[in-house]
ZAMARGU-4260 file (C-alpha; in steps of 0.2 Angstrom, whole numbers, plus 5000, padded with zeros to 4 digits):
<rodrens>
0) 4959/4946/5061 | 4971/4931/5062 | 4964/4923/5077 | 4946/4925/5070 | 4951/4917/5054
5) 4958/4902/5064 | 4942/4900/5073 | 4932/4901/5057 | 4942/4888/5049 | 4941/4877/5065
10) 4922/4879/5065 | 4920/4874/5047 | 4921/4891/5040 | 4907/4898/5050 | 4907/4915/5057
15) 4904/4918/5076 | 4886/4922/5081 | 4883/4941/5078 | 4881/4953/5092 | 4864/4959/5086
20) 4849/4950/5079 | 4846/4963/5066 | 4839/4957/5049 | 4849/4958/5032 | 4840/4974/5027
25) 4845/4983/5043 | 4862/4976/5042 | 4864/4983/5025 | 4858/5000/5030 | 4870/5000/5045
30) 4885/4996/5033 | 4879/5010/5021 | 4877/5022/5036 | 4894/5018/5044 | 4903/5021/5027
35) 4893/5037/5024 | 4897/5044/5041 | 4916/5041/5037 | 4915/5049/5020 | 4905/5064/5026
40) 4917/5067/5041 | 4932/5066/5030 | 4926/5075/5015 | 4914/5088/5022 | 4921/5091/5039
45) 4939/5087/5036 | 4940/5076/5051 | 4956/5065/5053 | 4953/5048/5045 | 4956/5040/5062
50) 4942/5049/5071 | 4931/5047/5056 | 4933/5028/5056 | 4930/5027/5075 | 4914/5037/5074
55) 4908/5028/5058 | 4911/5012/5068 | 4900/5018/5082 | 4886/5023/5070 | 4887/5006/5062
60) 4884/4998/5078 | 4870/5009/5083 | 4860/5007/5067 | 4864/4988/5068 | 4856/4988/5085
65) 4872/4981/5093 | 4874/4984/5112 | 4886/4999/5113 | 4898/4989/5125 | 4899/4975/5112
70) 4902/4987/5098 | 4916/4995/5107 | 4924/4979/5112 | 4923/4973/5093 | 4932/4990/5088
75) 4945/4989/5101 | 4949/4971/5098 | 4950/4974/5079 | 4961/4989/5082 | 4973/4979/5093
80) 4974/4964/5082 | 4977/4975/5066 | 4991/4985/5075 | 4998/4969/5082 | 4998/4961/5065
85) 5005/4975/5054 | 5011/4989/5066 | 5029/4982/5068 | 5030/4979/5049 | 5026/4997/5045
90) 5038/5003/5059 | 5052/4992/5052 | 5048/4998/5034 | 5048/5016/5040 | 5066/5014/5048
95) 5073/5006/5032 | 5065/5020/5021 | 5072/5033/5032 | 5090/5026/5032 | 5089/5024/5013
100) 5084/5042/5011 | 5096/5050/5025 | 5111/5040/5021 | 5111/5045/5002 | 5108/5027/4997
105) 5092/5032/4987 | 5102/5046/4978 | 5116/5033/4975 | 5103/5022/4966 | 5096/5036/4956
110) 5113/5043/4950 | 5120/5026/4946 | 5105/5021/4935 | 5104/5038/4927 | 5123/5038/4923
115) 5121/5022/4913 | 5105/5026/4905 | 5104/5032/4887 | 5093/5046/4881 | 5079/5035/4875
120) 5079/5024/4890 | 5078/5038/4903 | 5059/5037/4906 | 5061/5018/4909 | 5076/5022/4920
125) 5065/5034/4930 | 5051/5020/4932 | 5065/5008/4938 | 5072/5020/4950 | 5055/5024/4957
130) 5050/5006/4959 | 5066/5002/4968 | 5066/5017/4979 | 5047/5015/4982 | 5049/4997/4989
135) 5053/5003/5007 | 5046/5021/5006 | 5029/5028/5009 | 5023/5037/4993 | 5024/5055/5000
140) 5042/5052/5006 | 5047/5044/4989 | 5039/5059/4980 | 5048/5072/4989 | 5064/5063/4987
145) 5062/5060/4968 | 5055/5077/4963 | 5071/5086/4962 | 5079/5072/4952 | 5064/5072/4940
150) 5065/5091/4937 | 5084/5091/4936 | 5084/5077/4923 | 5070/5086/4913 | 5080/5102/4913
155) 5097/5095/4908 | 5091/5082/4895 | 5078/5094/4888 | 5064/5082/4891 | 5045/5086/4894
160) 5042/5085/4913 | 5028/5073/4910 | 5039/5062/4900 | 5051/5058/4915 | 5039/5063/4929
165) 5024/5051/4925 | 5036/5035/4925 | 5042/5041/4942 | 5025/5044/4949 | 5019/5027/4942
170) 5033/5018/4950 | 5029/5025/4967 | 5011/5022/4966 | 5012/5004/4960 | 5023/5000/4975
175) 5011/5009/4986 | 4995/5000/4981 | 5001/4983/4976 | 5017/4978/4985 | 5019/4975/5004
180) 5027/4981/5016 | 5016/4996/5012 | 5002/4999/5024 | 4987/4996/5013 | 4993/4979/5006
185) 4998/4974/5023 | 4982/4978/5032 | 4972/4969/5018 | 4984/4954/5019 | 4980/4954/5038
190) 4961/4956/5036 | 4960/4941/5024 | 4973/4930/5032 | 4983/4930/5015 | 5000/4923/5013
195) 5012/4938/5012 | 5025/4930/5002 | 5013/4924/4988 | 5004/4941/4988 | 5021/4950/4986
200) 5026/4938/4972 | 5010/4941/4963 | 5010/4959/4967 | 5027/4960/4957 | 5020/4950/4943
205) 5006/4962/4941 | 5015/4977/4946 | 5029/4976/4933 | 5018/4976/4917 | 5006/4989/4925
210) 5020/5001/4928 | 5026/4999/4910 | 5009/5004/4904 | 5005/5018/4916 | 5023/5024/4917
215) 5034/5025/4901 | 5020/5021/4889 | 5007/5033/4896 | 5021/5046/4899 | 5022/5049/4880
220) 5004/5052/4879 | 5004/5064/4894 | 5018/5074/4887 | 5007/5078/4872 | 4992/5082/4883
225) 5001/5093/4896 | 5015/5105/4894 | 5020/5113/4910 | 5035/5122/4918 | 5037/5120/4937
230) 5037/5136/4947 | 5054/5143/4951 | 5060/5139/4969 | 5047/5125/4972 | 5060/5112/4971
235) 5070/5109/4987 | 5089/5104/4987 | 5093/5086/4987 | 5092/5080/5005 | 5109/5072/5005
240) 5119/5085/4995 | 5129/5089/5010 | 5136/5071/5014 | 5154/5068/5011 | 5151/5050/5005
245) 5137/5039/5001 | 5135/5020/5002 | 5140/5009/4988 | 5127/5006/4974 | 5128/4987/4975
250) 5126/4987/4994 | 5112/4999/4994 | 5102/4989/4981 | 5105/4973/4990 | 5099/4980/5006
255) 5083/4987/4999 | 5079/4970/4990 | 5084/4959/5005 | 5067/4958/5013 | 5059/4955/4997
260) 5071/4941/4993 | 5069/4933/5010 | 5050/4933/5009 | 5049/4927/4991 | 5062/4913/4996
265) 5050/4907/5010 | 5035/4907/4998 | 5045/4897/4985 | 5051/4885/4999 | 5033/4882/5005
270) 5028/4877/4987 | 5043/4866/4983 | 5046/4857/4999 | 5028/4858/5007 | 5034/4848/5023
275) 5032/4857/5040 | 5045/4845/5047 | 5058/4848/5034 | 5073/4858/5042 | 5075/4869/5027
280) 5057/4874/5027 | 5057/4877/5046 | 5073/4889/5044 | 5064/4898/5030 | 5048/4900/5039
285) 5058/4910/5052 | 5070/4919/5040 | 5056/4923/5028 | 5044/4929/5041 | 5039/4947/5036
290) 5045/4954/5053 | 5061/4944/5053 | 5065/4948/5035 | 5062/4967/5038 | 5071/4966/5055
295) 5086/4958/5046 | 5086/4971/5032 | 5085/4985/5045 | 5100/4978/5055 | 5110/4976/5039
300) 5105/4994/5033 | 5113/5001/5049 | 5130/4995/5043 | 5128/4996/5024 | 5119/5013/5024
305) 5122/5021/5041 | 5140/5016/5045 | 5146/5016/5027 | 5141/5034/5026 | 5150/5039/5042
310) 5135/5040/5053 | 5139/5040/5072 | 5129/5029/5084 | 5120/5045/5090 | 5116/5050/5072
315) 5109/5032/5068 | 5099/5032/5084 | 5091/5049/5079 | 5088/5044/5062 | 5078/5028/5068
320) 5069/5039/5080 | 5064/5052/5067 | 5056/5038/5056 | 5042/5035/5069 | 5034/5052/5068
325) 5027/5051/5051 | 5019/5034/5053 | 5010/5038/5069 | 4994/5044/5059 | 4996/5029/5047
330) 4996/5017/5061 | 4981/5025/5069 | 4971/5025/5052 | 4976/5007/5049 | 4971/5002/5067
335) 4954/5010/5066 | 4951/5002/5049 | 4954/4986/5058 | 4942/4990/5071 | 4929/4995/5058
340) 4932/4979/5049 | 4930/4968/5065 | 4914/4977/5069 | 4907/4973/5052 | 4911/4955/5055
345) 4904/4954/5073 | 4887/4962/5069 | 4885/4950/5055 | 4887/4961/5040 | 4902/4949/5034
350) 4890/4934/5034 | 4876/4944/5025 | 4888/4949/5011 | 4894/4931/5010 | 4876/4925/5008
355) 4871/4939/4996 | 4886/4936/4985 | 4880/4919/4981 | 4866/4927/4971 | 4876/4942/4964
360) 4887/4931/4953 | 4901/4944/4956 | 4918/4936/4959 | 4926/4942/4976 | 4940/4949/4966
365) 4929/4961/4956 | 4918/4965/4971 | 4933/4970/4981 | 4940/4981/4967 | 4923/4990/4965
370) 4920/4993/4984 | 4938/5000/4985 | 4935/5011/4970 | 4919/5018/4977 | 4927/5022/4994
375) 4943/5029/4986 | 4932/5041/4975 | 4922/5047/4990 | 4936/5049/5003 | 4952/5052/4992
380) 4961/5040/5004 | 4969/5025/4997 | 4972/5018/5014 | 4955/5020/5020 | 4948/5013/5004
385) 4959/4997/5006 | 4955/4994/5025 | 4936/4997/5022 | 4935/4986/5007 | 4946/4972/5014
390) 4934/4972/5029 | 4919/4970/5018 | 4925/4957/5006 | 4936/4947/5019 | 4923/4934/5023
395) 4922/4929/5005 | 4940/4923/5005 | 4938/4911/5019 | 4937/4896/5008 | 4948/4902/4994
400) 4965/4895/4989 | 4981/4904/4994 | 4983/4912/4977 | 4965/4916/4976 | 4965/4926/4992
405) 4981/4935/4987 | 4973/4940/4971 | 4958/4948/4980 | 4970/4957/4991 | 4979/4965/4976
410) 4962/4969/4968 | 4957/4979/4983 | 4974/4988/4982 | 4972/4991/4964 | 4954/4998/4967
415) 4961/5010/4981 | 4972/5019/4967 | 4957/5023/4955 | 4956/5041/4949 | 4964/5052/4962
420) 4956/5069/4962 | 4953/5085/4972 | 4949/5076/4988 | 4966/5067/4988 | 4981/5075/4996
425) 4992/5067/4983 | 4983/5076/4969 | 4988/5093/4976 | 5006/5088/4980 | 5009/5083/4962
430) 5000/5098/4956 | 5010/5110/4965 | 5027/5102/4963 | 5024/5101/4944 | 5017/5118/4942
435) 5000/5112/4934 | 4983/5118/4935 | 4968/5107/4940 | 4964/5102/4923 | 4982/5097/4918
440) 4983/5087/4934 | 4968/5077/4930 | 4974/5074/4912 | 4991/5067/4919 | 4991/5061/4937
445) 4972/5056/4938 | 4972/5047/4922 | 4989/5038/4927 | 4981/5032/4943 | 4966/5026/4934
450) 4977/5017/4922 | 4986/5008/4936 | 4970/5003/4944 | 4961/4996/4928 | 4977/4988/4920
455) 4980/4979/4937 | 4962/4973/4938 | 4963/4966/4920 | 4979/4957/4924 | 4972/4950/4940
460) 4957/4944/4932 | 4967/4935/4919 | 4978/4927/4933 | 4963/4921/4942 | 4958/4911/4926
465) 4974/4901/4928 | 4979/4901/4947
</rodrens>
């Protein structure tokens, strides 16, 4: 993790001595066995990903002939470093997302944009709404929040559900896979010691055209392929329909975008000034730090979203507390993924991949995408795919430039979205909400996810030629 990367740089980019003397063949088998154990436990035995990653790490260490105590030490060190690096950011993002949902701020963004959109621009408006709302929210939360809106707009405007639903799903998915502070991108950034501000900026550069292709444009095609009528009673009431008032649109939008602006401003300052002793840069290094940027946004949200809606102090406290429950499992998965990654590095598999990649002639960007795709197809989990792939390709980014490392992070995120199918919980969530059968869900949702993954990869490869 971060301290390991610093040691590697100080030692001339050399990894620490492995905790085993196994040869490359044995290490390769150990990596495959570790991943296979994780995949089988998740898919065949339906074990929680946290437990699967833990057991997979132990299997990895055993096959690599690493002392058990050393393997456990590597796993716990990696878990602790990962949670320390991204745990607070995930928690702050969850608080901001919960305040946005419960205060009616998300509904205010939705209603304001839809009120100003023409009939032809409605699909584009849905993509914009999902992109904005998806910034601070986890995919599942954003989906549950936007489903009533999608179906209401489709009914009132006599649109195909796919025509307005696909852009909304694409907006949420692009944010989930490519833009921090979502857990997947965050843990990949931490594993590769990437610059968050640069990764965020490039994620938006890649994410916008990807969203256009996989959202409004593909939505036209999906509407021809799939004609569906959502089952009656499946759509819940809008969560904030009982509120007497909502926060202002401008204040809500500014609050959601505040951490993004602060982190991007820090990245821009680093490029323009590039002087660690400069006062402006030192201030921006603090203000634009991801934790401070998100903390500032949360504190601002308590007033612009909470107090503006009439929340009492007790209500705001309970809202903040309620935001932590849903992220407990995510934090454990991310932490265990970090432990798996650290064990991969400490047994010498990272160095093995580094050595072999010299003969493969496969760019780290493409390799990261391919590994993430394979794990995504096998496990169905975008987060597991991201943390595992980041651990495997992380050593390849040690000597890369800041932008090069950021592009690899985004490639791993893009690969983690590839072809969601029946082993992905999101597949069934979308299927049930939109009232589709399995075939229709594959022709719409699964194809859309694949489009996002492939279009993003193409754009990243193009950017890598110039950056």
